[in-house]
C-alpha positions as CSV (number, residue, x, y, z in Angstrom):
1,X,-46.0,-13.5,10.8
2,X,-43.2,-15.5,12.3
3,X,-42.4,-14.4,15.7
4,X,-38.9,-12.8,16.5
5,X,-39.3,-13.8,20.0
6,X,-36.7,-16.1,21.0
7,X,-39.3,-18.7,22.5
8,X,-36.3,-21.4,23.4
9,X,-35.2,-18.8,26.0
10,X,-38.5,-18.6,27.9
11,X,-38.7,-22.2,29.1
12,X,-36.2,-24.5,31.1
13,X,-38.6,-27.5,30.4
14,X,-37.0,-30.0,27.8
15,X,-39.6,-30.8,25.2
16,X,-42.1,-28.1,26.2
17,X,-41.6,-25.8,23.3
18,X,-42.0,-28.6,20.8
19,X,-45.3,-29.7,22.4
20,X,-46.7,-26.2,22.2
21,X,-45.8,-25.4,19.0
22,X,-47.4,-28.8,17.5
23,X,-50.6,-28.6,20.1
24,X,-54.0,-28.5,18.2
25,X,-55.5,-25.0,18.6
26,X,-52.3,-22.9,18.1
27,X,-52.4,-21.1,21.7
28,X,-48.7,-20.3,21.9
29,X,-48.8,-18.7,18.2
30,X,-52.1,-16.8,19.1
31,X,-50.8,-15.5,22.5
32,X,-47.5,-14.6,21.1
33,X,-48.9,-12.5,18.2
34,X,-51.1,-10.8,20.7
35,X,-48.4,-9.8,23.0
36,X,-46.2,-8.8,20.2
37,X,-48.9,-6.4,19.0
38,X,-49.4,-4.9,22.3
39,X,-45.7,-4.5,23.5
40,X,-43.6,-4.6,20.2
41,X,-40.0,-4.6,20.8
42,X,-40.5,-4.4,24.4
43,X,-41.9,-7.9,24.5
44,X,-38.6,-9.4,25.8
45,X,-38.1,-6.9,28.5
46,X,-41.4,-7.1,29.6
47,X,-42.5,-10.8,29.7
48,X,-40.0,-12.1,32.1
49,X,-41.4,-9.6,34.6
50,X,-44.9,-10.7,34.1
51,X,-46.7,-13.4,36.4
52,X,-50.3,-14.8,36.2
53,X,-52.0,-16.0,39.4
54,X,-55.7,-17.4,39.2
55,X,-57.5,-17.4,42.2
56,X,-60.0,-20.4,41.9
57,X,-63.6,-20.8,42.7
58,X,-63.0,-22.3,45.9
59,X,-60.8,-19.5,47.1
60,X,-63.6,-17.1,46.4
61,X,-66.0,-19.5,48.2
62,X,-63.7,-19.3,51.0
63,X,-63.4,-15.5,50.8
64,X,-59.8,-15.6,50.7
65,X,-58.9,-13.6,47.6
66,X,-57.4,-10.8,50.0
67,X,-54.9,-13.3,51.1
68,X,-53.7,-14.0,47.6
69,X,-53.3,-10.3,46.9
70,X,-51.7,-9.5,50.1
71,X,-49.1,-12.4,49.8
72,X,-48.3,-11.1,46.2
73,X,-47.5,-7.5,47.3
74,X,-45.4,-8.7,50.3
75,X,-43.3,-10.8,48.1
76,X,-43.0,-7.8,45.7
77,X,-45.4,-8.4,43.0
78,X,-47.4,-5.3,41.9
79,X,-50.8,-5.7,40.8
80,X,-51.4,-4.3,37.2
81,X,-54.8,-5.8,36.1
82,X,-57.3,-8.3,37.4
83,X,-60.4,-9.8,35.7
84,X,-63.1,-12.4,36.4
85,X,-63.5,-15.2,34.1
86,X,-65.3,-18.4,34.2
87,X,-63.1,-21.7,33.8
88,X,-64.8,-24.5,31.4
89,X,-63.9,-28.1,31.5
90,X,-62.6,-27.5,28.0
91,X,-60.3,-24.8,29.4
92,X,-59.2,-27.4,32.0
93,X,-58.3,-29.9,29.3
94,X,-56.0,-27.6,27.3
95,X,-54.1,-26.0,30.3
96,X,-53.3,-29.2,31.9
97,X,-53.3,-31.2,28.4
98,X,-49.5,-32.3,28.8
99,X,-50.1,-33.3,32.5
100,X,-53.4,-35.1,32.7
101,X,-52.1,-38.1,31.1
102,X,-51.1,-39.5,34.6
103,X,-54.4,-38.4,36.3
104,X,-57.0,-40.8,37.0
105,X,-60.5,-40.1,35.3
106,X,-62.0,-40.1,38.9
107,X,-59.7,-37.3,40.0
108,X,-60.2,-35.3,36.5
109,X,-63.9,-35.4,37.0
110,X,-63.6,-33.9,40.6
111,X,-61.0,-31.4,39.4
112,X,-63.4,-30.2,36.6
113,X,-66.3,-29.7,39.1
114,X,-64.1,-27.7,41.4
115,X,-62.7,-25.4,38.8
116,X,-66.2,-25.0,36.9
117,X,-67.8,-24.2,40.3
118,X,-68.0,-20.4,39.8
119,X,-66.1,-17.2,38.9
120,X,-62.4,-17.4,39.1
121,X,-60.3,-14.2,39.1
122,X,-57.2,-13.7,37.0
123,X,-54.4,-11.5,38.5
124,X,-51.8,-10.0,36.1
125,X,-48.8,-9.2,38.3
126,X,-45.4,-7.3,37.6
127,X,-42.3,-8.3,39.7
128,X,-40.8,-5.2,41.2
129,X,-38.0,-7.5,42.6
130,X,-36.5,-9.1,39.3
131,X,-34.1,-11.9,39.9
132,X,-31.7,-12.1,36.9
133,X,-31.8,-15.9,37.1
134,X,-35.4,-16.5,37.2
135,X,-38.5,-14.9,35.4
136,X,-41.3,-13.5,37.5
137,X,-43.6,-16.3,36.5
138,X,-41.5,-19.2,38.0
139,X,-40.6,-17.1,41.1
140,X,-44.3,-16.7,41.7
141,X,-44.9,-20.5,40.9
142,X,-42.1,-21.4,43.4
143,X,-43.8,-19.0,46.2
144,X,-47.2,-20.8,45.4
145,X,-46.0,-23.9,46.9
146,X,-47.2,-27.3,46.4
147,X,-50.8,-28.5,46.6
148,X,-49.9,-31.1,48.9
149,X,-49.6,-30.2,52.5
150,X,-46.8,-32.6,53.7
151,X,-44.6,-31.1,50.9
152,X,-44.9,-27.5,52.0
153,X,-42.7,-25.4,54.5
154,X,-45.4,-23.2,55.7
155,X,-44.3,-20.1,54.0
156,X,-45.8,-20.6,50.6
157,X,-49.2,-19.1,49.3
158,X,-50.9,-22.3,49.6
159,X,-49.7,-22.7,53.1
160,X,-51.3,-19.5,54.1
161,X,-54.6,-20.3,51.9
162,X,-54.9,-23.8,53.7
163,X,-55.1,-25.9,50.3
164,X,-56.1,-29.1,51.4
165,X,-54.9,-31.6,48.8
166,X,-53.6,-32.2,45.3
167,X,-57.0,-31.6,43.7
168,X,-58.2,-28.4,45.9
169,X,-55.0,-26.3,45.1
170,X,-57.0,-23.0,45.7
171,X,-54.7,-21.0,42.9
172,X,-52.7,-21.6,39.8
173,X,-49.8,-19.9,38.3
174,X,-48.6,-20.0,34.8
175,X,-44.9,-21.5,35.5
176,X,-42.8,-19.9,32.9
177,X,-42.9,-16.9,30.4
178,X,-43.7,-19.5,27.7
179,X,-46.6,-20.8,29.7
180,X,-47.7,-16.9,30.4
181,X,-48.0,-16.6,26.3
182,X,-49.8,-20.0,26.1
183,X,-52.2,-19.7,29.2
184,X,-53.4,-16.4,28.7
185,X,-54.5,-17.3,24.9
186,X,-56.0,-20.5,26.3
187,X,-58.3,-18.7,29.2
188,X,-59.1,-15.3,27.4
189,X,-60.8,-15.3,23.8
190,X,-60.4,-12.4,21.4
191,X,-60.8,-9.6,21.8
192,X,-60.3,-9.9,25.6
193,X,-56.9,-11.1,25.4
194,X,-55.6,-8.4,23.1
195,X,-57.4,-5.8,25.5
196,X,-55.6,-7.2,28.5
197,X,-52.4,-7.1,26.7
198,X,-52.9,-3.5,25.7
199,X,-53.7,-2.4,29.3
200,X,-50.5,-4.2,30.9
201,X,-48.7,-2.4,28.0
202,X,-49.9,1.2,29.4
203,X,-49.6,0.4,33.0
204,X,-46.0,-1.7,33.1
205,X,-43.8,1.1,33.5
206,X,-46.3,3.2,35.5
207,X,-45.3,3.8,39.1
208,X,-49.0,4.7,40.0
209,X,-50.7,3.5,43.0
210,X,-51.4,-0.4,42.6
211,X,-54.5,-1.3,40.3
212,X,-57.7,-1.5,42.6
213,X,-59.2,-4.8,42.2
214,X,-61.8,-4.5,45.1
215,X,-64.8,-4.3,42.7
216,X,-63.8,-7.3,40.7
217,X,-63.1,-9.3,44.3
218,X,-66.7,-7.9,45.6
219,X,-68.5,-9.2,42.5
220,X,-67.1,-12.5,42.7
221,X,-68.0,-12.7,46.5
222,X,-71.5,-11.4,45.6
223,X,-72.0,-14.0,42.8
224,X,-70.9,-16.8,44.9
225,X,-72.0,-18.9,48.1
226,X,-69.5,-18.5,51.0
227,X,-68.5,-21.8,52.1
228,X,-65.4,-23.4,54.1
229,X,-63.2,-25.8,52.7
230,X,-62.6,-28.2,55.5
231,X,-62.4,-31.8,55.1
232,X,-63.9,-33.1,58.5
233,X,-66.8,-30.9,58.5
234,X,-67.5,-31.4,54.8
235,X,-67.8,-35.3,55.6
236,X,-70.0,-34.7,58.7
237,X,-72.4,-32.2,56.6
238,X,-72.5,-35.0,53.7
239,X,-73.2,-37.6,56.0
240,X,-76.1,-35.7,57.4
241,X,-77.4,-34.9,53.9
242,X,-77.2,-38.3,53.0
243,X,-79.2,-39.8,56.2
244,X,-81.9,-37.0,55.7
245,X,-82.4,-37.4,52.0
246,X,-82.9,-41.2,52.2
247,X,-86.7,-41.5,52.5
248,X,-86.8,-45.3,52.0
249,X,-88.0,-47.0,55.1
250,X,-85.0,-49.3,55.3
251,X,-82.2,-46.8,54.3
252,X,-80.6,-49.2,52.0
253,X,-79.3,-46.2,49.5
254,X,-77.9,-44.2,52.4
255,X,-76.2,-47.4,53.6
256,X,-74.9,-48.2,50.5
257,X,-73.5,-44.7,50.0
258,X,-71.6,-44.8,53.6
259,X,-70.4,-48.3,53.0
260,X,-68.8,-46.7,49.6
261,X,-67.0,-44.1,51.5
262,X,-66.0,-46.4,54.5
263,X,-64.4,-49.0,51.9
264,X,-62.7,-46.2,50.0
265,X,-60.9,-44.9,53.3
266,X,-59.1,-48.6,53.4
267,X,-55.5,-48.9,52.6
268,X,-55.3,-49.7,48.8
269,X,-58.9,-48.6,48.1
270,X,-60.1,-45.4,46.4
271,X,-63.5,-44.0,45.6
272,X,-65.1,-44.7,42.8
273,X,-66.2,-41.2,42.1
274,X,-68.7,-42.1,39.1
275,X,-70.7,-44.6,41.4
276,X,-70.4,-42.0,44.3
277,X,-72.0,-39.4,42.1
278,X,-74.7,-41.7,40.9
279,X,-75.7,-42.6,44.4
280,X,-75.9,-39.0,45.5
281,X,-78.0,-38.3,42.6
282,X,-80.1,-41.1,43.3
283,X,-80.9,-39.2,46.5
284,X,-81.5,-35.9,44.7
285,X,-78.1,-34.6,46.2
286,X,-76.0,-32.7,43.8
287,X,-72.5,-34.4,43.5
288,X,-71.0,-31.3,42.4
289,X,-71.8,-29.3,45.6
290,X,-68.8,-28.2,47.7
291,X,-69.0,-31.0,50.3
292,X,-69.3,-34.0,48.1
293,X,-66.2,-32.7,45.9
294,X,-64.2,-32.0,49.3
295,X,-64.9,-35.4,50.5
296,X,-64.1,-37.2,47.2
297,X,-60.9,-34.9,46.6
298,X,-59.5,-36.7,49.4
299,X,-60.6,-40.4,48.5
300,X,-60.2,-40.8,44.8
301,X,-57.1,-41.9,43.4
302,X,-55.1,-39.0,42.1
303,X,-52.5,-40.4,39.8
304,X,-52.0,-43.6,37.8
305,X,-49.1,-45.3,38.8
306,X,-46.2,-45.9,36.3
307,X,-47.1,-43.1,34.0
308,X,-45.0,-40.1,33.2
309,X,-46.6,-36.6,32.5
310,X,-45.6,-35.5,28.9
311,X,-44.4,-32.2,30.3
312,X,-43.0,-32.2,33.9
313,X,-43.8,-29.3,36.0
314,X,-41.5,-26.6,36.6
315,X,-41.6,-27.3,40.2
316,X,-40.8,-30.9,39.8
317,X,-37.7,-29.9,37.6
318,X,-36.5,-27.5,40.4
319,X,-37.4,-30.2,43.1
320,X,-35.3,-33.1,41.3
321,X,-32.3,-30.1,40.7
322,X,-32.5,-29.5,44.7
323,X,-33.7,-25.8,43.9
324,X,-37.2,-25.7,45.3
325,X,-37.4,-23.8,48.4
326,X,-41.0,-23.2,48.8
327,X,-42.4,-26.6,48.4
């Protein structure tokens, strides 16, 4: 069935629609078909007021899901539904397919370790303060703020959460209505996707009390180990672990790892994640534990210089236009 939805109106990013229509997997088409079955002719009215906020595993470990819920409510978003889900590496590859071409292999490996570390929670939200000039998904994306602390003004969700760098972003939003359709189809398999849209269709115009996601949050907390996401403390703990794990009389393996970390802190140098991970494994330390990931996220090269993303992000576009108020 050919969609009657005007996809052109669902994005402000040049070229995005063409990329989404042509990509392997047909996620935009699948997401659109599922939404049309649920909302029917109401889809053009409902979609601009829907937003998706993903609470990542590190935010669960930090026990700050409540901060996300409170922030969304204070800024006029009503929770319609919440569900736990597991992020896979394949899912990461698809969601960020058109931006990952500029990200270094070291950074991608650390990212995958973070996002697949445990259960994430997806929040489906309705904007109760609709802005005629901006859809709900885009408004929430701007409120989310940059993952880079130096580019935030303190009022964003990531500021409240204390997101530490470009890799540990703590939360993710679908940038625009077009991304809502596509990303839900990436993250949720059938029949879960259709069930979620049907639930949203039933609750969208209901002014009853906000959906209670406490059981979802409690279950996510119960299934994860609490851990701080603090760069300084993580480094001290990791150095202790490295020293205690090296049982060789001369401590050569521990010295080699410390030297690798020290060298990566010098100007113009970056951590080789793969050498670092191999060194940790040699000492019996899981490189995908929180502390190694936190330490590495501050030291690996994030982007490869000179490359441009296949699709620029919504926040980058707004920043270039001077319209980004929640950086």
